[in-house]
C-alpha positions in Angstrom: 4.8 -5.9 -18.6 3.9 -5.0 -15.0 6.5 -5.7 -12.1 4.0 -8.1 -10.5 4.1 -10.3 -13.8 8.0 -10.1 -13.2 8.8 -10.5 -9.4 7.1 -11.7 -6.4 5.2 -8.5 -5.3 4.8 -8.9 -1.6 2.5 -5.6 -1.2 0.2 -2.6 -3.7 0.0 0.4 -2.8 -2.7 2.0 -4.4 -2.8 5.2 -5.6 -1.2 6.8 -8.7 1.0 7.7 -6.6 0.1 6.7 -3.5 -1.2 9.2 -1.0 1.2 10.5 1.3 -2.0 9.0 4.5 -1.6 5.6 2.4 2.4 5.8 2.3 2.5 6.6 6.4 -0.1 4.2 7.5 1.3 1.2 5.3 5.0 1.9 6.9 3.6 2.7 9.9 2.4 -0.8 10.1 5.4 -2.1 8.5 7.6 -0.6 11.3 5.6 -1.9 13.8 5.4 -5.1 12.6 2.0 -5.8 12.1 0.9 -7.1 8.8 -0.5 -4.1 6.9 -4.0 -2.4 6.7 -5.4 0.5 4.5 -8.6 1.0 5.8 -11.2 2.2 2.8 -11.3 5.6 3.9 -7.4 5.1 2.6 -8.0 4.0 -0.9 -11.6 4.8 -1.9 -11.7 6.2 -5.3 -14.9 8.0 -5.2 
């Protein structure tokens, strides 16, 4: 079962695995007290 079917998940980080840039952007926003925002440049798969 996917984890979101068992427990509430607040955020998803795309990628398998997510890149370091995605982690950095996400954690920087969380630490600064901002709602995490991942720009398209970090999450596109083309």
